[in-house]
N, CA, C and O of each residue as an XYZ file, in Angstrom:
968
protein
N      33.130     87.207      7.295
C      32.291     86.039      7.024
C      32.017     85.965      5.531
O      31.156     86.679      5.016
N      32.740     85.112      4.846
C      32.573     84.966      3.400
C      31.603     83.825      3.095
O      31.813     82.683      3.505
N      30.550     84.155      2.377
C      29.548     83.161      1.984
C      29.620     82.943      0.480
O      29.480     83.880     -0.305
N      29.838     81.707      0.098
C      29.894     81.330     -1.310
C      28.593     80.641     -1.691
O      28.142     79.738     -0.987
N      27.995     81.051     -2.782
C      26.806     80.398     -3.283
C      27.177     79.265     -4.225
O      28.006     79.440     -5.118
N      26.566     78.106     -4.026
C      26.774     76.967     -4.925
C      25.413     76.507     -5.429
O      24.522     76.171     -4.649
N      25.273     76.499     -6.748
C      24.029     76.078     -7.390
C      24.220     74.677     -7.947
O      25.049     74.482     -8.836
N      23.487     73.709     -7.456
C      23.586     72.364     -8.027
C      22.638     72.260     -9.215
O      21.461     72.609     -9.127
N      23.176     71.775    -10.322
C      22.398     71.742    -11.565
C      22.844     70.575    -12.421
O      24.040     70.329    -12.581
N      21.879     69.858    -12.970
C      22.189     68.794    -13.912
C      20.993     68.564    -14.815
O      19.854     68.864    -14.455
N      21.270     68.023    -16.001
C      20.212     67.779    -16.972
C      19.360     66.577    -16.585
O      18.173     66.523    -16.906
N      19.966     65.614    -15.897
C      19.232     64.424    -15.489
C      18.211     64.753    -14.421
O      18.523     65.447    -13.454
N      16.989     64.258    -14.589
C      15.915     64.428    -13.616
C      14.931     63.301    -13.838
O      14.532     63.027    -14.970
N      14.541     62.647    -12.757
C      13.625     61.511    -12.879
C      12.291     61.927    -13.483
O      11.752     61.237    -14.348
N      11.762     63.055    -13.025
C      10.418     63.447    -13.426
C      10.381     64.469    -14.560
O       9.385     64.562    -15.276
N      11.468     65.242    -14.729
C      11.454     66.283    -15.760
C      12.872     66.523    -16.296
O      13.505     67.522    -15.955
N      13.362     65.611    -17.126
C      14.732     65.750    -17.665
C      14.922     67.070    -18.407
O      14.030     67.539    -19.113
N      16.107     67.656    -18.230
C      16.461     68.887    -18.934
C      15.819     70.146    -18.394
O      15.909     71.202    -19.020
N      15.163     70.053    -17.228
C      14.395     71.194    -16.727
C      15.247     72.433    -16.470
O      14.755     73.552    -16.620
N      16.512     72.262    -16.088
C      17.312     73.420    -15.692
C      17.661     74.322    -16.869
O      18.022     75.482    -16.669
N      17.558     73.813    -18.079
C      17.858     74.629    -19.252
C      16.618     74.945    -20.085
O      16.742     75.460    -21.197
N      15.440     74.651    -19.576
C      14.218     75.053    -20.285
C      14.166     76.569    -20.402
O      14.614     77.289    -19.510
N      13.617     77.042    -21.511
C      13.469     78.474    -21.721
C      12.253     78.977    -20.952
O      11.129     78.525    -21.170
N      12.499     79.918    -20.051
C      11.448     80.498    -19.229
C      11.471     82.008    -19.427
O      12.312     82.704    -18.859
N      10.559     82.500    -20.220
C      10.495     83.943    -20.450
C      11.713     84.509    -21.132
O      12.059     85.671    -20.923
N      12.375     83.698    -21.952
C      13.524     84.205    -22.702
C      14.880     83.916    -22.112
O      15.898     84.309    -22.682
N      14.918     83.236    -20.979
C      16.194     82.845    -20.375
C      16.029     81.461    -19.758
O      14.912     81.034    -19.469
N      17.135     80.768    -19.558
C      17.058     79.422    -18.990
C      16.638     79.476    -17.526
O      16.832     80.484    -16.847
N      16.063     78.378    -17.054
C      15.716     78.273    -15.638
C      16.964     78.497    -14.779
O      16.903     79.191    -13.765
N      18.086     77.913    -15.182
C      19.337     78.121    -14.447
C      19.697     79.600    -14.395
O      20.155     80.092    -13.363
N      19.493     80.307    -15.494
C      19.791     81.735    -15.530
C      18.971     82.512    -14.514
O      19.473     83.455    -13.903
N      17.710     82.124    -14.327
C      16.881     82.774    -13.306
C      17.493     82.619    -11.921
O      17.524     83.571    -11.141
N      17.982     81.413    -11.615
C      18.563     81.153    -10.292
C      19.856     81.953    -10.104
O      20.067     82.572     -9.061
N      20.709     81.931    -11.116
C      21.970     82.676    -11.043
C      21.690     84.169    -10.878
O      22.345     84.844    -10.084
N      20.722     84.675    -11.626
C      20.404     86.105    -11.526
C      19.894     86.469    -10.134
O      20.269     87.509     -9.592
N      19.042     85.625     -9.550
C      18.541     85.905     -8.201
C      19.682     85.960     -7.196
O      19.734     86.849     -6.347
N      20.605     84.987     -7.303
C      21.753     84.958     -6.386
C      22.598     86.214     -6.528
O      23.059     86.776     -5.534
N      22.799     86.653     -7.765
C      23.599     87.855     -7.990
C      22.880     89.119     -7.525
O      23.492     89.996     -6.915
N      21.579     89.213     -7.814
C      20.837     90.423     -7.461
C      20.724     90.611     -5.952
O      20.513     91.727     -5.478
N      20.865     89.524     -5.196
C      20.806     89.645     -3.735
C      21.940     90.507     -3.200
O      21.793     91.169     -2.173
N      23.063     90.497     -3.893
C      24.205     91.306     -3.467
C      24.791     90.888     -2.133
O      25.391     91.703     -1.432
N      24.620     89.610     -1.773
C      25.024     89.147     -0.441
C      26.099     88.077     -0.473
O      26.594     87.673      0.579
N      26.472     87.609     -1.657
C      27.417     86.507     -1.772
C      28.790     87.006     -2.202
O      28.913     87.959     -2.971
N      29.816     86.340     -1.687
C      31.186     86.717     -2.032
C      31.703     85.984     -3.256
O      32.714     86.380     -3.838
N      31.025     84.924     -3.650
C      31.419     84.150     -4.819
C      30.224     83.285     -5.203
O      29.341     83.033     -4.384
N      30.205     82.836     -6.452
C      29.102     82.007     -6.931
C      29.640     81.000     -7.934
O      30.414     81.347     -8.826
N      29.217     79.734     -7.779
C      29.665     78.679     -8.686
C      28.509     77.713     -8.920
O      27.726     77.427     -8.014
N      28.419     77.224    -10.136
C      27.446     76.181    -10.462
C      28.163     74.843    -10.401
O      29.217     74.671    -11.014
N      27.597     73.893     -9.663
C      28.186     72.563     -9.521
C      27.345     71.573    -10.319
O      26.236     71.220     -9.916
N      27.880     71.128    -11.455
C      27.181     70.156    -12.279
C      27.978     68.855    -12.314
O      28.913     68.682    -11.532
N      27.621     67.949    -13.203
C      28.255     66.630    -13.196
C      29.192     66.451    -14.379
O      29.269     67.288    -15.278
N      29.901     65.330    -14.345
C      30.846     65.007    -15.415
C      30.174     64.286    -16.573
O      30.843     63.935    -17.545
N      28.860     64.057    -16.493
C      28.163     63.381    -17.571
C      28.137     64.242    -18.834
O      28.098     65.470    -18.762
N      28.160     63.577    -19.989
C      28.170     64.294    -21.263
C      26.955     65.203    -21.410
O      27.050     66.286    -21.987
N      25.810     64.758    -20.887
C      24.596     65.569    -21.002
C      24.759     66.929    -20.337
O      24.090     67.893    -20.711
N      25.648     67.003    -19.351
C      25.831     68.256    -18.634
C      26.880     69.164    -19.263
O      27.229     70.200    -18.698
N      27.379     68.773    -20.430
C      28.177     69.713    -21.218
C      27.343     70.956    -21.510
O      27.864     72.070    -21.555
N      26.038     70.749    -21.710
C      25.142     71.870    -21.999
C      25.032     72.817    -20.806
O      24.929     74.031    -20.983
N      25.053     72.260    -19.587
C      25.022     73.101    -18.389
C      26.308     73.920    -18.298
O      26.271     75.116    -18.006
N      27.449     73.264    -18.551
C      28.726     73.980    -18.522
C      28.754     75.092    -19.559
O      29.268     76.179    -19.295
N      28.201     74.823    -20.742
C      28.158     75.840    -21.792
C      27.285     77.021    -21.375
O      27.630     78.172    -21.642
N      26.153     76.739    -20.719
C      25.288     77.810    -20.243
C      25.982     78.641    -19.177
O      25.811     79.859    -19.131
N      26.759     77.998    -18.322
C      27.522     78.738    -17.316
C      28.489     79.706    -17.991
O      28.650     80.845    -17.551
N      29.132     79.241    -19.068
C      30.027     80.119    -19.815
C      29.289     81.319    -20.373
O      29.795     82.440    -20.330
N      28.091     81.088    -20.899
C      27.293     82.184    -21.454
C      26.858     83.167    -20.367
O      26.733     84.366    -20.619
N      26.629     82.650    -19.157
C      26.185     83.490    -18.047
C      27.351     84.148    -17.313
O      27.146     85.031    -16.481
N      28.566     83.718    -17.622
C      29.735     84.269    -16.947
C      29.847     83.852    -15.498
O      30.338     84.611    -14.662
N      29.386     82.632    -15.194
C      29.459     82.130    -13.825
C      30.385     80.920    -13.801
O      30.405     80.129    -14.744
N      31.145     80.778    -12.727
C      32.076     79.658    -12.601
C      31.325     78.336    -12.595
O      30.190     78.262    -12.124
N      31.958     77.297    -13.117
C      31.337     75.979    -13.195
C      32.315     74.921    -12.712
O      33.471     74.888    -13.134
N      31.841     74.057    -11.823
C      32.625     72.906    -11.376
C      31.865     71.651    -11.750
O      30.639     71.601    -11.650
N      32.611     70.625    -12.188
C      31.976     69.364    -12.577
C      32.476     68.238    -11.683
O      33.678     68.079    -11.467
N      31.526     67.459    -11.167
C      31.895     66.394    -10.237
C      30.939     65.225    -10.322
O      30.251     65.061    -11.329
N      30.881     64.396     -9.265
C      30.066     63.173     -9.270
C      28.593     63.459     -9.513
O      28.101     64.552     -9.231
N      27.901     62.458    -10.040
C      26.481     62.591    -10.359
C      25.623     62.528     -9.093
O      24.869     63.459     -8.812
N      25.731     61.447     -8.335
C      24.855     61.234     -7.184
C      25.450     61.679     -5.860
O      24.709     61.997     -4.930
N      26.756     61.708     -5.757
C      27.405     62.171     -4.529
C      27.556     63.685     -4.613
O      28.639     64.209     -4.871
N      26.438     64.370     -4.388
C      26.422     65.819     -4.560
C      27.237     66.509     -3.463
O      27.786     67.588     -3.685
N      27.316     65.898     -2.296
C      28.115     66.472     -1.220
C      29.580     66.558     -1.633
O      30.231     67.579     -1.414
N      30.096     65.488     -2.230
C      31.470     65.541     -2.733
C      31.606     66.614     -3.811
O      32.611     67.324     -3.863
N      30.601     66.728     -4.663
C      30.621     67.757     -5.703
C      30.739     69.146     -5.071
O      31.487     69.994     -5.557
N      29.992     69.373     -3.980
C      30.058     70.659     -3.284
C      31.426     70.884     -2.654
O      31.992     71.972     -2.755
N      31.952     69.859     -2.009
C      33.249     70.018     -1.337
C      34.343     70.353     -2.345
O      35.201     71.193     -2.077
N      34.312     69.707     -3.488
C      35.317     69.981     -4.514
C      35.102     71.355     -5.140
O      36.066     72.034     -5.491
N      33.848     71.764     -5.280
C      33.563     73.091     -5.823
C      34.053     74.184     -4.874
O      34.460     75.263     -5.306
N      34.006     73.887     -3.580
C      34.419     74.854     -2.576
C      35.939     74.904     -2.412
O      36.484     75.915     -1.968
N      36.620     73.816     -2.768
C      38.073     73.742     -2.612
C      38.742     74.866     -3.403
O      38.414     75.112     -4.563
N      39.679     75.533     -2.752
C      40.387     76.622     -3.407
C      39.662     77.954     -3.357
O      40.192     78.970     -3.807
N      38.456     77.957     -2.813
C      37.703     79.198     -2.666
C      37.674     79.604     -1.199
O      37.494     78.761     -0.320
N      37.846     80.865     -0.942
C      37.759     81.363      0.429
C      36.292     81.383      0.827
O      35.506     82.177      0.312
N      35.937     80.499      1.750
C      34.537     80.397      2.142
C      34.427     79.996      3.602
O      35.010     78.998      4.026
N      33.680     80.774      4.369
C      33.353     80.404      5.741
C      32.041     79.632      5.796
O      31.780     78.887      6.740
N      31.216     79.827      4.759
C      29.915     79.171      4.701
C      29.479     79.063      3.248
O      29.990     79.755      2.368
N      28.516     78.170      3.026
C      27.974     77.950      1.685
C      26.468     78.180      1.701
O      25.761     77.651      2.558
N      25.985     78.964      0.758
C      24.553     79.064      0.532
C      24.221     78.109     -0.614
O      24.723     78.263     -1.727
N      23.377     77.129     -0.332
C      23.065     76.099     -1.327
C      21.803     76.458     -2.104
O      20.764     76.786     -1.531
N      21.928     76.385     -3.415
C      20.789     76.590     -4.302
C      20.595     75.342     -5.146
O      21.550     74.625     -5.442
N      19.345     75.088     -5.532
C      19.083     74.075     -6.539
C      18.562     74.799     -7.774
O      17.844     75.792     -7.663
N      18.931     74.291     -8.962
C      18.651     75.007    -10.201
C      17.230     74.841    -10.700
O      16.918     75.213    -11.831
N      16.363     74.283     -9.860
C      14.958     74.135    -10.254
C      14.041     75.073     -9.474
O      12.856     74.793     -9.294
N      14.607     76.194     -9.014
C      13.830     77.168     -8.245
C      13.966     78.559     -8.869
O      14.595     79.440     -8.284
N      13.383     78.760    -10.049
C      13.594     80.018    -10.768
C      12.935     81.240    -10.146
O      13.287     82.365    -10.501
N      11.990     81.056     -9.228
C      11.271     82.200     -8.668
C      11.839     82.676     -7.333
O      11.166     83.399     -6.598
N      13.045     82.287     -7.018
C      13.695     82.743     -5.788
C      13.633     84.268     -5.668
O      13.759     84.992     -6.657
N      13.437     84.729     -4.452
C      13.376     86.166     -4.170
C      14.737     86.642     -3.666
O      15.180     86.202     -2.605
N      15.411     87.528     -4.397
C      16.713     88.019     -3.932
C      16.672     88.615     -2.531
O      17.666     88.560     -1.806
N      15.529     89.185     -2.141
C      15.430     89.778     -0.805
C      15.532     88.717      0.286
O      16.128     88.967      1.334
N      14.959     87.535      0.054
C      15.057     86.444      1.033
C      16.496     85.948      1.107
O      17.001     85.668      2.194
N      17.148     85.841     -0.027
C      18.557     85.446     -0.054
C      19.387     86.432      0.760
O      20.218     86.033      1.575
N      19.156     87.707      0.535
C      19.901     88.747      1.238
C      19.630     88.705      2.732
O      20.564     88.804      3.528
N      18.370     88.560      3.127
C      18.016     88.504      4.549
C      18.676     87.317      5.242
O      19.179     87.445      6.358
N      18.674     86.156      4.573
C      19.295     84.969      5.164
C      20.781     85.196      5.403
O      21.308     84.829      6.453
N      21.454     85.797      4.432
C      22.889     86.059      4.583
C      23.147     87.057      5.706
O      24.089     86.888      6.480
N      22.319     88.093      5.801
C      22.495     89.097      6.859
C      22.337     88.472      8.237
O      23.120     88.754      9.144
N      21.325     87.622      8.394
C      21.092     86.976      9.692
C      22.236     86.024     10.018
O      22.725     85.998     11.147
N      22.661     85.246      9.031
C      23.743     84.297      9.281
C      25.006     85.032      9.746
O      25.673     84.594     10.683
N      25.321     86.127      9.101
C      26.521     86.890      9.472
C      26.378     87.562     10.833
O      27.375     87.848     11.496
N      25.142     87.813     11.245
C      24.902     88.544     12.491
C      24.909     87.654     13.726
O      25.003     88.157     14.845
N      24.811     86.344     13.541
C      24.741     85.419     14.686
C      26.067     84.670     14.814
O      26.337     83.776     14.011
N      26.886     85.001     15.782
C      28.190     84.339     15.923
C      28.046     82.844     16.185
O      27.164     82.423     16.933
N      28.900     82.057     15.579
C      28.949     80.626     15.847
C      27.827     79.820     15.233
O      27.649     78.655     15.589
N      27.065     80.396     14.325
C      25.952     79.671     13.708
C      26.494     78.661     12.696
O      27.400     78.966     11.921
N      25.921     77.449     12.717
C      26.366     76.387     11.814
C      25.420     76.149     10.640
O      25.843     75.703      9.573
N      24.144     76.449     10.845
C      23.173     76.180      9.779
C      21.977     77.095      9.950
O      21.446     77.253     11.049
N      21.565     77.694      8.846
C      20.384     78.545      8.826
C      19.531     78.145      7.630
O      20.050     77.903      6.541
N      18.215     78.077      7.839
C      17.343     77.698      6.737
C      15.938     78.239      6.951
O      15.489     78.422      8.082
N      15.253     78.493      5.835
C      13.846     78.867      5.910
C      12.947     77.639      5.924
O      11.724     77.770      5.980
N      13.537     76.447      5.873
C      12.711     75.229      5.807
C      12.806     74.353      7.046
O      12.206     73.278      7.069
N      13.540     74.772      8.083
C      13.505     74.015      9.335
C      12.073     74.012      9.868
O      11.561     72.985     10.313
N      11.450     75.166      9.812
C      10.008     75.294     10.007
C       9.520     76.005      8.751
O       9.685     77.218      8.619
N       8.928     75.266      7.843
C       8.618     75.833      6.524
C       7.403     76.760      6.583
O       6.332     76.381      7.056
N       7.601     77.992      6.087
C       6.495     78.944      5.954
C       6.437     79.538      4.549
O       5.409     80.090      4.156
N       7.518     79.434      3.794
C       7.546     79.939      2.423
C       7.004     78.882      1.460
O       7.019     77.695      1.783
N       6.531     79.289      0.294
C       6.176     78.307     -0.728
C       7.395     77.452     -1.072
O       8.522     77.948     -1.087
N       7.168     76.184     -1.346
C       8.282     75.330     -1.749
C       8.851     75.831     -3.076
O       8.127     75.981     -4.060
N      10.146     76.084     -3.082
C      10.783     76.652     -4.257
C      11.363     78.030     -3.984
O      12.060     78.593     -4.828
N      11.074     78.580     -2.795
C      11.610     79.883     -2.403
C      12.542     79.784     -1.202
O      13.026     80.800     -0.703
N      12.795     78.560     -0.735
C      13.607     78.386      0.470
C      15.083     78.671      0.220
O      15.595     78.526     -0.890
N      15.748     79.083      1.303
C      17.175     79.401      1.290
C      17.828     78.706      2.472
O      17.243     78.633      3.553
N      19.040     78.195      2.272
C      19.769     77.585      3.388
C      21.261     77.917      3.286
O      21.824     78.029      2.197
N      21.873     78.068      4.455
C      23.301     78.360      4.558
C      23.906     77.390      5.560
O      23.341     77.169      6.631
N      25.042     76.815      5.222
C      25.720     75.880      6.120
C      27.170     76.309      6.289
O      27.845     76.661      5.322
N      27.636     76.275      7.532
C      29.009     76.640      7.819
C      29.984     75.625      7.249
O      29.653     74.450      7.098
N      31.163     76.077      6.942
C      32.156     75.193      6.334
C      32.494     74.020      7.238
O      32.590     72.887      6.766
N      32.676     74.272      8.528
C      33.039     73.195      9.455
C      31.931     72.153      9.530
O      32.211     70.955      9.577
N      30.674     72.597      9.542
C      29.552     71.659      9.585
C      29.481     70.836      8.310
O      29.166     69.647      8.351
N      29.773     71.468      7.177
C      29.746     70.745      5.908
C      30.895     69.741      5.833
O      30.733     68.644      5.300
N      32.041     70.116      6.363
C      33.181     69.192      6.385
C      32.892     67.992      7.278
O      33.275     66.866      6.962
N      32.215     68.239      8.391
C      31.817     67.114      9.263
C      30.859     66.192      8.524
O      31.002     64.971      8.583
N      29.892     66.761      7.834
C      28.956     65.949      7.059
C      29.695     65.126      6.010
O      29.371     63.960      5.786
N      30.680     65.730      5.374
C      31.443     65.014      4.347
C      32.180     63.814      4.935
O      32.333     62.785      4.277
N      32.635     63.956      6.180
C      33.337     62.847      6.840
C      32.385     61.744      7.264
O      32.742     60.567      7.206
N      31.184     62.098      7.688
C      30.300     61.148      8.368
C      29.090     60.692      7.553
O      28.574     59.601      7.793
N      28.634     61.483      6.615
C      27.368     61.204      5.932
C      27.492     60.056      4.940
O      28.548     59.834      4.347
N      26.395     59.335      4.774
C      26.334     58.237      3.804
C      24.952     58.238      3.151
O      24.048     58.968      3.558
N      24.823     57.401      2.134
C      23.537     57.169      1.448
C      22.911     58.478      0.985
O      23.596     59.331      0.421
N      21.592     58.640      1.224
C      20.877     59.783      0.656
C      21.347     61.122      1.213
O      21.114     62.157      0.590
N      22.007     61.125      2.377
C      22.523     62.384      2.909
C      23.594     62.978      1.989
O      23.798     64.192      1.984
N      24.271     62.143      1.218
C      25.280     62.660      0.302
C      24.632     63.264     -0.945
O      25.228     64.106     -1.617
N      23.431     62.835     -1.241
C      22.694     63.413     -2.358
C      22.122     64.774     -1.987
O      22.071     65.681     -2.818
N      21.688     64.913     -0.732
C      21.011     66.135     -0.312
C      21.934     67.178      0.314
O      21.477     68.262      0.678
N      23.192     66.878      0.443
C      24.242     67.829      0.856
C      24.106     68.266      2.306
O      25.020     68.034      3.098
N      22.998     68.890      2.678
C      22.875     69.487      4.007
C      22.033     68.677      4.977
O      22.020     68.981      6.170
N      21.327     67.654      4.504
C      20.372     66.951      5.368
C      21.042     66.323      6.582
O      20.442     66.258      7.655
N      22.273     65.860      6.427
C      22.971     65.267      7.565
C      23.178     66.303      8.667
O      23.113     65.977      9.852
N      23.424     67.539      8.276
C      23.696     68.603      9.247
C      22.478     68.842     10.134
O      22.611     68.925     11.355
N      21.290     68.955      9.533
C      20.129     69.267     10.368
C      19.447     68.033     10.954
O      18.636     68.164     11.871
N      19.756     66.841     10.449
C      19.200     65.632     11.061
C      20.127     65.034     12.118
O      19.683     64.230     12.939
N      21.393     65.409     12.111
C      22.372     64.975     13.126
C      23.111     66.211     13.640
O      24.321     66.331     13.448
N      22.399     67.125     14.286
C      23.021     68.410     14.634
C      24.139     68.323     15.664
O      25.062     69.136     15.634
N      24.075     67.329     16.598
C      25.112     67.269     17.622
C      25.176     68.572     18.382
O      24.181     69.020     18.952
N      26.359     69.184     18.389
C      26.527     70.468     19.071
C      26.339     71.646     18.120
O      26.573     72.791     18.507
N      25.929     71.387     16.906
C      25.769     72.455     15.922
C      24.644     73.407     16.328
O      23.665     73.001     16.955
N      24.799     74.661     15.966
C      23.784     75.672     16.238
C      22.974     75.886     14.963
O      23.508     76.307     13.937
N      21.678     75.592     15.042
C      20.776     75.717     13.912
C      19.808     76.874     14.155
O      19.416     77.143     15.291
N      19.432     77.551     13.077
C      18.486     78.654     13.188
C      17.510     78.604     12.016
O      17.920     78.481     10.862
N      16.226     78.701     12.320
C      15.207     78.722     11.279
C      14.621     80.114     11.109
O      14.329     80.799     12.089
N      14.452     80.523      9.872
C      13.783     81.787      9.566
C      12.356     81.478      9.140
O      12.125     80.569      8.342
N      11.404     82.229      9.669
C      10.014     82.034      9.284
C       9.432     83.345      8.767
O       9.873     84.437      9.127
N       8.434     83.195      7.918
C       7.771     84.351      7.317
C       6.270     84.228      7.535
O       5.720     83.127      7.535
N       5.615     85.369      7.719
C       4.174     85.405      7.891
C       3.554     86.338      6.852
O       4.143     87.358      6.493
N       2.368     85.984      6.374
C       1.599     84.781      6.708
C       2.196     83.544      6.045
O       2.820     83.634      4.988
N       1.998     82.405      6.670
C       2.563     81.165      6.141
C       1.949     80.838      4.778
O       0.757     81.037      4.546
N       2.802     80.332      3.887
C       2.345     79.956      2.543
C       3.010     78.659      2.115
O       3.293     78.448      0.935
N       3.253     77.795      3.089
C       3.975     76.554      2.814
C       3.134     75.536      2.050
O       3.649     74.501      1.626
N       1.848     75.821      1.872
C       1.013     74.934      1.071
C       1.192     75.172     -0.427
O       0.743     74.364     -1.240
N       1.833     76.258     -0.791
C       2.030     76.600     -2.198
C       3.327     75.980     -2.722
O       4.263     75.719     -1.965
N       3.355     75.758     -4.019
C       4.497     75.072     -4.624
C       4.922     75.813     -5.895
O       4.156     75.910     -6.854
N       6.163     76.338     -5.887
C       6.676     77.039     -7.062
C       8.055     76.508     -7.473
O       8.828     77.202     -8.133
N       8.345     75.279     -7.075
C       9.559     74.621     -7.539
C       9.231     73.869     -8.828
O       8.063     73.634     -9.136
N      10.268     73.493     -9.577
C      10.054     72.871    -10.885
C      10.522     71.420    -10.872
O      11.719     71.135    -10.904
N       9.550     70.510    -10.823
C       9.894     69.093    -10.815
C       9.007     68.266    -11.736
O       9.316     67.110    -12.026
N       7.901     68.856    -12.199
C       6.967     68.141    -13.076
C       6.425     69.103    -14.135
O       6.616     70.316    -14.050
N       5.756     68.543    -15.117
C       5.124     69.380    -16.140
C       4.063     70.294    -15.536
O       3.881     71.419    -16.001
N       3.365     69.828    -14.511
C       2.358     70.673    -13.890
C       2.997     71.829    -13.124
O       2.432     72.921    -13.067
N       4.175     71.597    -12.535
C       4.917     72.700    -11.934
C       5.274     73.728    -13.004
O       5.189     74.936    -12.779
N       5.675     73.227    -14.169
C       6.046     74.102    -15.280
C       4.868     74.974    -15.698
O       5.044     76.157    -15.988
N       3.677     74.403    -15.728
C       2.485     75.169    -16.105
C       2.265     76.332    -15.148
O       1.968     77.448    -15.576
N       2.413     76.068    -13.839
C       2.204     77.137    -12.857
C       3.282     78.209    -12.987
O       2.972     79.399    -13.040
N       4.529     77.797    -13.038
C       5.622     78.767    -13.115
C       5.520     79.590    -14.390
O       5.800     80.789    -14.376
N       5.127     78.965    -15.485
C       4.961     79.688    -16.745
C       3.859     80.737    -16.641
O       3.967     81.817    -17.221
N       2.793     80.415    -15.895
C       1.723     81.392    -15.680
C       2.231     82.600    -14.898
O       1.884     83.741    -15.206
N       3.052     82.341    -13.889
C       3.617     83.437    -13.088
C       4.470     84.343    -13.969
O       4.322     85.565    -13.941
N       5.352     83.746    -14.742
C       6.238     84.536    -15.597
C       5.442     85.252    -16.692
O       5.785     86.369    -17.079
N       4.379     84.608    -17.192
C       3.526     85.253    -18.164
C       2.863     86.501    -17.606
O       2.613     87.456    -18.341
N       2.578     86.496    -16.308
C       1.949     87.637    -15.650
C       2.954     88.730    -15.290
O       2.712     89.908    -15.554
N       4.079     88.343    -14.690
C       5.023     89.329    -14.148
C       6.190     89.644    -15.072
O       6.882     90.644    -14.876
N       6.416     88.806    -16.074
C       7.508     89.055    -16.995
C       8.857     88.601    -16.470
O       8.942     87.839    -15.506
N       9.900     89.074    -17.111
C      11.269     88.642    -16.839
C      11.854     89.401    -15.649
O      12.781     90.197    -15.798
N      11.307     89.146    -14.492
C      11.821     89.785    -13.269
C      11.462     88.931    -12.065
O      10.525     88.134    -12.103
N      12.219     89.112    -11.009
C      11.932     88.389     -9.780
C      10.812     89.089     -9.015
O      10.778     90.315     -8.910
N       9.905     88.282     -8.489
C       8.729     88.814     -7.809
C       8.911     88.661     -6.300
O       9.222     87.563     -5.837
N       8.726     89.725     -5.521
C       8.821     89.602     -4.061
C       7.845     88.555     -3.533
O       6.759     88.367     -4.082
N       8.244     87.882     -2.469
C       7.436     86.801     -1.913
C       5.992     87.230     -1.664
O       5.062     86.536     -2.076
N       5.797     88.355     -1.001
C       4.440     88.765     -0.648
C       3.589     88.991     -1.888
O       2.415     88.623     -1.913
N       4.175     89.594     -2.914
C       3.422     89.845     -4.145
C       3.068     88.541     -4.836
O       1.959     88.379     -5.344
N       4.019     87.606     -4.854
C       3.773     86.316     -5.492
C       2.685     85.538     -4.759
O       1.776     84.992     -5.385
N       2.780     85.490     -3.440
C       1.786     84.755     -2.652
C       0.409     85.380     -2.808
O      -0.580     84.664     -2.961
N       0.332     86.713     -2.773
C      -0.958     87.391     -2.924
C      -1.576     87.083     -4.287
O      -2.779     86.845     -4.392
N      -0.749     87.089     -5.319
C      -1.241     86.805     -6.673
C      -1.770     85.378     -6.765
O      -2.830     85.139     -7.342
N      -1.025     84.431     -6.193
C      -1.447     83.034     -6.231
C      -2.711     82.807     -5.399
O      -3.600     82.071     -5.826
N      -2.803     83.419     -4.236
C      -3.980     83.245     -3.379
C      -5.249     83.734     -4.093
O      -6.334     83.190     -3.888
N      -5.098     84.750     -4.917
C      -6.254     85.301     -5.612
C      -6.642     84.466     -6.829
O      -7.655     84.734     -7.475
N      -5.833     83.453     -7.139
C      -6.071     82.633     -8.332
C      -5.986     81.140     -7.975
O      -5.000     80.481     -8.308
N      -6.988     80.620     -7.318
C      -6.963     79.206     -6.925
C      -6.849     78.267     -8.120
O      -6.350     77.151     -7.982
N      -7.303     78.704     -9.287
C      -7.181     77.847    -10.467
C      -5.721     77.673    -10.881
O      -5.351     76.645    -11.447
N      -4.889     78.685    -10.595
C      -3.454     78.565    -10.881
C      -2.786     77.685     -9.832
O      -2.006     76.795    -10.173
N      -3.089     77.928     -8.557
C      -2.532     77.087     -7.487
C      -2.888     75.623     -7.701
O      -2.106     74.728     -7.378
N      -4.074     75.390     -8.247
C      -4.526     74.024     -8.450
C      -3.784     73.270     -9.529
O      -3.901     72.048     -9.621
N      -3.016     73.982    -10.355
C      -2.300     73.315    -11.439
C      -1.327     72.256    -10.938
O      -1.143     71.220    -11.576
N      -0.697     72.525     -9.778
C       0.275     71.550     -9.256
C       0.018     71.187     -7.793
O       0.898     70.658     -7.113
N      -1.192     71.475     -7.315
C      -1.498     71.198     -5.902
C      -1.405     69.713     -5.568
O      -1.196     69.347     -4.412
N      -1.557     68.869     -6.566
C      -1.526     67.418     -6.345
C      -0.112     66.851     -6.309
O       0.080     65.702     -5.910
N       0.875     67.634     -6.715
C       2.251     67.128     -6.805
C       2.821     66.983     -5.403
O       2.733     67.901     -4.587
N       3.397     65.838     -5.134
C       3.991     65.580     -3.828
C       5.511     65.571     -3.935
O       6.075     64.967     -4.848
N       6.161     66.240     -3.004
C       7.613     66.271     -2.979
C       8.146     64.897     -2.602
O       7.593     64.226     -1.731
N       9.212     64.486     -3.258
C       9.824     63.215     -2.910
C      10.387     63.248     -1.494
O      10.855     64.288     -1.029
N      10.341     62.125     -0.823
C      10.993     62.006      0.483
C      12.506     62.049      0.296
O      13.019     61.731     -0.776
N      13.209     62.446      1.352
C      14.665     62.524      1.272
C      15.254     61.207      0.758
O      16.171     61.205     -0.064
N      14.729     60.116      1.239
C      15.285     58.805      0.901
C      15.048     58.434     -0.561
O      15.724     57.556     -1.096
N      14.090     59.098     -1.207
C      13.724     58.723     -2.569
C      14.307     59.617     -3.646
O      14.410     59.219     -4.807
N      14.687     60.823     -3.260
C      15.134     61.795     -4.268
C      16.542     61.487     -4.745
O      17.077     62.202     -5.592
């Protein structure tokens, strides 16, 4: 069971342009995501999927500096970008990452891959089918056949979100959700606004240039409501709007 990690990354962002290459504790936000994927030790290959826009030359250059493969494809049709990034690579499944989640826990990545490999015939696994992790720490894996079906059938915003067609139109697909306790789905550690940046910067200022285990991060945030409050008002875009 070969699982390939694909990180979608681009400089364009409605609410926070250039966020994926912001300097966070001495390394780019994208570098944090790539490092988490590598430290998990669970992936057979890793590629960053960016766009053909000139602004994303900087993303391609950062990939070169990080020594990670880079594929460039369509801007809004991210599903096509993923399919082309996967072409020519031996992959039974894809673990999808977004480059605005620098606080990913390698242990969660590793656990998701172990579970996916342990369940025969699984088509989709995610920590967000029933969300219990803080937003920004979720992991999802989709089987190649399920992704190919989505590529054939999906339209509109499902092509932007890559996997949404799979879990909203499961058909005969086998889906599995991973949950963690205690639930912390009210917390937000993804990077989409300046207020998200303030919170994430506080975390990195406290823990330094290293990945923080989920339990330690949640405990630290729970003890500091003033930090949680920095981005508590931020609302995630609906699938149709992102």
